[in-house]
C-alpha positions in Angstrom: 44.6 -32.6 14.3 45.9 -32.3 10.3 45.1 -29.8 8.4 44.3 -29.4 4.4 44.8 -25.8 2.3 41.1 -25.3 0.0 41.1 -22.5 -1.9 37.4 -22.3 -2.8 36.6 -20.7 -6.2 35.9 -17.2 -5.0 40.1 -17.3 -4.1 39.0 -17.8 -0.1 41.7 -20.2 1.5 39.8 -22.0 3.7 41.9 -24.1 7.1 40.1 -27.3 7.3 41.0 -30.0 10.5 41.3 -34.1 8.3 41.8 -37.1 9.6 44.3 -39.6 8.5 41.7 -41.7 6.4 39.8 -40.0 5.1 38.8 -38.8 1.3 39.7 -35.0 1.0 36.5 -34.6 -1.0 34.9 -35.4 2.9 36.6 -33.3 4.2 35.7 -30.9 1.7 31.6 -31.2 1.5 32.0 -31.9 6.0 33.1 -28.0 6.0 30.7 -27.1 4.0 32.7 -26.2 1.3 30.6 -25.9 -2.2 32.2 -28.9 -4.0 29.2 -30.7 -6.0 30.6 -34.4 -5.8 27.8 -35.4 -8.0 29.0 -39.1 -7.6 29.9 -39.6 -3.6 32.9 -40.5 -4.6 33.0 -43.0 -6.3 35.1 -41.7 -9.9 32.2 -41.5 -11.6 32.0 -37.6 -12.5 34.9 -35.8 -11.6 32.6 -32.6 -10.2 35.1 -32.7 -7.5 38.3 -31.4 -9.7 40.9 -29.6 -8.1 44.2 -28.8 -8.7 46.4 -29.7 -6.2 49.8 -27.2 -5.5 52.5 -28.3 -7.3 54.8 -29.3 -4.4 52.8 -31.5 -2.3 52.0 -33.9 -6.0 55.0 -35.9 -5.3 53.4 -36.8 -1.9 50.6 -38.5 -3.8 49.1 -41.9 -4.1 49.7 -41.5 -8.4 46.5 -41.5 -10.8 45.2 -44.9 -11.8 43.2 -45.0 -14.5 39.9 -44.6 -13.8 41.3 -41.7 -12.5 42.1 -39.7 -16.1 40.4 -41.3 -17.8 37.0 -39.4 -15.7 40.6 -36.3 -15.6 40.0 -36.8 -19.8 35.6 -35.8 -19.4 36.7 -32.5 -16.4 37.3 -29.5 -17.9 40.4 -26.4 -17.8 42.4 -30.1 -17.4 46.2 -29.1 -16.1 49.0 -31.6 -14.5 47.9 -30.5 -11.2 44.8 -31.8 -12.1 43.2 -34.6 -9.1 40.0 -36.0 -8.1 39.3 -35.1 -4.0 37.3 -38.2 -4.4 40.7 -40.6 -4.6 43.2 -38.7 -1.8 42.9 -40.4 0.5 44.6 -38.2 3.8 47.0 -39.5 5.5 49.5 -37.2 8.0 51.6 -37.0 6.2 49.1 -35.2 4.2 49.5 -32.6 6.2 48.9 -29.1 5.0 48.5 -30.2 1.8 47.1 -27.7 -0.4 45.1 -27.8 -3.2 42.1 -25.5 -5.6 38.6 -26.6 -6.7 38.4 -27.0 -10.5 36.4 -24.8 -11.6 32.6 -26.1 -12.9 
């Protein structure tokens, strides 16, 4: 089983088991971490905003126009910002590390 590391909004790191094909938002929510994701993963709210550690960004499928438009409405956006509902986990992302953005 593969894993991702998610740092919550209190600075606590959580190692979560991840399944290939699942959206990272679903993995985080399934582990019981507090992530709003009010649109349910349809890229319509930006409440699952995170910061992906820089060494992992190049391994992700780039954000599309829809995700970039949603990030334009989010707070505290950086070059490392992504929406967890738009990151589909793959075995090649084993060890992926991210921090949940403030809400």
